[in-house]
C-alpha positions as CSV (number, residue, x, y, z in Angstrom):
1,M,60.9,149.4,152.4
2,K,58.2,151.6,152.4
3,N,59.5,153.7,150.2
4,Q,59.0,150.1,147.4
5,T,55.9,149.7,148.2
6,P,54.0,152.4,145.7
7,E,56.7,151.8,143.3
8,I,55.8,148.2,142.8
9,L,52.2,149.0,142.7
10,E,52.7,151.7,140.3
11,R,53.8,149.1,137.8
12,F,51.6,147.1,138.5
13,Y,49.2,149.2,137.9
14,D,50.6,150.2,134.8
15,F,51.0,147.0,133.5
16,L,47.8,146.0,133.9
17,L,46.4,149.3,131.8
18,L,48.1,147.4,129.2
19,L,47.3,144.2,129.6
20,M,43.6,145.3,130.2
21,Q,44.2,147.0,125.9
22,K,44.9,143.7,124.6
23,T,42.9,141.2,126.5
24,S,40.3,143.7,124.7
25,R,41.4,142.8,121.5
26,F,41.3,139.1,121.9
27,P,39.2,137.4,119.4
28,K,35.6,136.1,120.5
29,S,35.9,133.1,120.7
30,H,39.4,133.6,123.4
31,R,37.4,136.6,125.2
32,Y,35.3,135.1,127.5
33,L,37.5,132.4,128.8
34,L,41.1,133.0,128.3
35,G,41.1,137.2,128.3
36,E,38.7,136.9,130.9
37,K,40.5,134.8,133.6
38,I,44.0,136.4,132.8
39,E,41.9,140.1,133.5
40,L,40.3,138.2,136.9
41,L,43.5,137.3,137.5
42,S,45.2,140.3,137.0
43,F,42.7,142.2,139.3
44,S,42.7,140.0,142.4
45,I,47.1,140.9,141.9
46,L,46.2,144.5,142.7
47,E,43.7,143.6,145.0
48,N,46.3,141.8,146.7
49,F,48.8,144.0,146.3
50,L,47.0,146.7,148.5
51,E,46.3,144.3,150.8
52,A,50.0,143.5,151.3
53,I,50.9,146.9,152.2
54,Y,48.2,147.7,155.0
55,S,48.6,143.7,156.2
56,K,50.5,142.8,159.4
57,D,51.0,139.4,157.7
58,K,52.6,140.5,154.8
59,L,54.2,137.0,153.9
60,S,51.2,135.1,153.2
61,V,49.6,137.9,150.9
62,L,53.1,138.7,149.3
63,L,53.9,134.4,148.7
64,R,50.0,134.2,147.2
65,I,50.9,137.2,144.8
66,N,54.1,135.6,143.6
67,L,52.0,132.0,143.0
68,Q,49.6,134.3,140.8
69,L,52.2,136.2,138.7
70,E,53.1,132.6,138.3
71,K,50.3,131.9,136.9
72,L,49.8,134.8,134.9
73,R,52.8,134.2,133.3
74,Y,50.9,130.5,132.0
75,F,48.2,132.4,130.8
76,L,50.4,134.7,128.7
77,R,52.6,131.9,126.8
78,L,49.0,130.2,126.1
79,S,48.0,133.3,124.9
80,K,51.1,133.5,122.7
81,D,51.3,130.3,121.2
82,L,47.9,130.4,120.7
83,K,49.0,133.2,118.4
84,I,46.5,135.1,120.2
85,L,48.7,137.3,121.8
86,E,51.3,139.0,119.2
87,M,55.3,138.4,120.1
88,K,56.0,141.9,120.8
89,S,53.1,142.5,122.8
90,F,54.4,139.3,124.8
91,E,57.7,139.9,125.2
92,N,56.7,143.0,126.6
93,L,54.2,142.2,129.3
94,T,56.4,139.3,130.3
95,H,59.3,142.0,130.3
96,K,57.4,144.0,132.6
97,L,56.4,141.1,134.9
98,Y,59.3,140.1,135.5
99,E,60.5,143.1,136.9
100,I,57.3,143.2,139.2
101,G,58.8,139.9,139.9
102,N,61.8,140.6,141.0
103,Q,60.8,144.4,143.2
104,L,58.5,141.6,144.8
105,G,61.0,138.4,145.4
106,G,62.7,141.4,147.1
107,W,60.1,142.7,149.1
108,I,59.6,138.8,150.5
109,K,63.4,138.9,151.1
110,H,63.1,141.9,153.4
111,V,59.9,140.8,154.8
112,R,61.5,137.6,155.9
113,S,64.7,139.0,157.3
114,K,62.8,140.8,159.7
115,P,63.0,139.5,163.2
């Protein structure tokens, strides 16, 4: 599992770079509420990935990340529905989140299977 951990962290970091480019272009009316909420949640996810790598109690941290990813999906969907985020950008970001979520699911499954 240790070989996959840096990959998931790298994928999320790349996602975060792209996301920051998109949220910086949110209109002022949504930048300081929705944009900031998305950014803060994303930074928290990054911090939790780092914590999971070094934590002895990985499962609780991984489950927290899983919930945070779900929240982030809904905030991105809201951004798309409010027409703040273009459909192409939304699809690209959610595809990346889907891949990260799949990797996270595999990590959770691995941790749960340990005696």
